[in-house]
N, C-alpha and C positions, 0 to 999 in steps of 0.2 A: 089108205080111207081105212082102209079096216083096223089097224094100227089106233090112226086121227081117233074115230069112234069109239075102244074102245081105251083110250089114253084118259079123253073124259067121264067118258064112265067112271072109270074107276075117282078122278076130282071130284065127281059128284059125288059118290060113295064117302069117299071122305068131308065134302067139307059137311052133309047131314052126323056124320057121327061126332063129327066134332061139336056142330046145333044138339046133337043130344045128351053130347059131357054136359054142354050149357045147362041143359034142363034137370038134365037125373040129380045135378049137382045141387040142383033150389031140390028139385019135389023129392029127390031120396029123404032129404035129415029140415026139409015139411018150413023150409026157414028163407025165405023168395028175393038177399039179399047179398046173392052173393050173382043175381042179375043183369046189373048196376055193371061188368061186365060186358057185356051185351053193347053196350052208348058208346061205345071203349068202339067197337067192331067196327062200327059206320063211323065215329070220326079218326082210327085211322087214317084208311086210303085221300080223307081228307087234304091232306098239303102237300100228298104226289102229288094225284091229280089235280091243282091246281098250278103249281111251280114245277112241277116238276117229270111229267107224266110224260113227256114228245122232248127228246133233243132237235129232232130235227126236225119243230114245228119251231120251238123257241128260235130257235138261228133267224126262219126268216124275218119271223119278231124282235128281235135286239137284233139283227144283225148276226160279225162274228166278235162279237164286243164279252168281255168276262162279263159284264150284268145278266147276259145269256146261263151263262154257267155261274152265275152266285145266289139266279134263282133257283135254280135245276138243286145245286148244292142245300140250300135252305130248304122248298121242299124236302129232300130225302131225310137233313138233319129231324123235322119238323115231326114227322114220320113216323122216326126213329123213339123223338121223344116221346109223342104219343099212345106208341107199341108199348112202351114201356109201365104206362098207365094198367093194360091187361092183367100186367101179374102187378101194377101194386095195388089197382084195391081188392083182389084180394090177396090179400097180405095184409095189407091195412086190418077186412074183418079181422082177423082170425082176430090177428093182433091183439083190436080193441072188443074181441071176443064173441063177436054179435053172429057166425059162423062156427063152424066147424071144424076139427079137424080132412075128413074126410067128404068135405062137402069141399076144402080146400086146394086136398088132394084131380078130387072132383074137374072141378076147375081153372089148373093150369095142366091136368093131360088135355083142356081141350083146347086152354090156350096156342099147346105142344099139336093138338092132329090137323088146327086151325090155320094156322102162321106157319106150318110145315106143306099144305096144301097152296097161298099162296106163296108161297118158297118155290113149291112146285109148276102150280100155273106158267109164274111170270119165268120160270128156266126154262121148261117143252115153246112158249110163248117165243121165247125170240133163240132160240137154239134151232128151229127150223123153217121159219119164219112162215108159219102159216097161220091167223090167227082161232083160236080154240075159242 
């Protein structure tokens, strides 16, 4: 029980650090263009939530057909495709000389921290069967 609370606190702190890096990437260089990446954080989980969040729910909805697997795979593909935008937007802004190298590095660090937090949450949520 105590371990679950510590893990949840660590995930919350990690998420907060990622958001802080996102905002620092904008504030330190007085340029708010990198905040466009924050829109991708909202868009990234949407396909997975709509198409592939629960394989048990989809099997009851579609039966045990290959249609269920196709929708789950499509959701995972669209999630990965939209996740590329989290890295591509700061890279494009840097290439267009809208942001500096420091802002690019901070934004990529924010993406790395937030992605590792999401992966850790997913791993821990699936590993022990509990829901955080």
